[in-house]
C-alpha positions as CSV (number, residue, x, y, z in Angstrom):
1,M,81.1,128.1,102.5
2,E,83.6,126.7,100.0
3,T,82.7,123.6,98.0
4,K,85.3,121.3,96.5
5,D,84.7,118.9,93.6
6,L,85.0,115.3,94.6
7,N,88.0,113.6,92.9
8,L,87.7,109.8,93.3
9,C,91.1,109.4,91.6
10,E,92.8,110.8,94.7
11,L,90.8,108.6,97.1
12,L,91.1,105.4,95.1
13,K,94.8,105.6,94.1
14,G,96.6,102.6,95.6
15,H,93.4,100.5,96.0
16,E,93.7,98.7,92.7
17,G,92.6,95.1,93.0
18,E,90.1,95.9,95.7
19,T,86.4,95.2,95.4
20,F,84.0,98.2,95.2
21,F,80.3,98.7,94.6
22,S,78.7,100.6,91.7
23,L,75.0,101.3,91.5
24,L,75.3,100.6,87.8
25,I,77.0,97.2,87.7
26,G,77.1,96.1,91.4
27,E,80.2,94.5,92.9
28,C,83.3,95.1,90.8
29,V,87.1,95.2,91.1
30,L,89.1,98.4,90.6
31,S,91.6,97.6,87.9
32,E,93.4,100.9,87.3
33,I,93.5,104.6,87.9
34,T,94.9,106.6,84.9
35,T,95.7,110.3,84.9
36,P,92.9,112.5,86.3
37,T,92.9,114.5,83.1
38,D,91.6,111.5,81.1
39,T,87.9,111.6,80.4
40,Y,87.3,108.3,82.3
41,P,90.3,107.7,84.5
42,I,88.6,105.2,86.9
43,K,88.8,101.7,85.4
44,L,86.6,99.0,86.9
45,E,86.4,95.5,85.6
46,H,83.4,96.2,83.3
47,S,83.3,99.9,82.7
48,D,85.1,103.2,83.1
49,Y,84.1,106.3,85.1
50,S,85.0,109.9,85.4
51,S,87.0,111.3,88.4
52,D,83.7,112.3,90.1
53,G,82.1,108.8,89.7
54,R,80.0,109.5,86.6
55,F,79.5,106.8,83.9
56,E,78.5,109.5,81.4
57,S,79.5,113.2,81.6
58,T,75.8,114.3,81.8
59,G,74.7,111.6,84.2
60,V,74.7,111.4,88.0
61,P,77.6,109.8,90.0
62,V,77.2,106.1,90.4
63,V,80.4,105.1,92.1
64,Y,80.9,106.3,95.7
65,P,83.7,106.2,98.2
66,S,82.8,104.2,101.3
């Protein structure tokens, strides 16, 4: 069975300005998606996340698509 890495950049593109939920900071607004090659391309109002939803590269995902 093939597994594919989750890329939230692809899922969230075009949803800037919408409200999301992060386990780390709670309710927040998506402000920007930069290039997926950036270390933290997902910009929420209070913090930035990697393309797989991690706050730190060694941590666990804390932003999930609904």
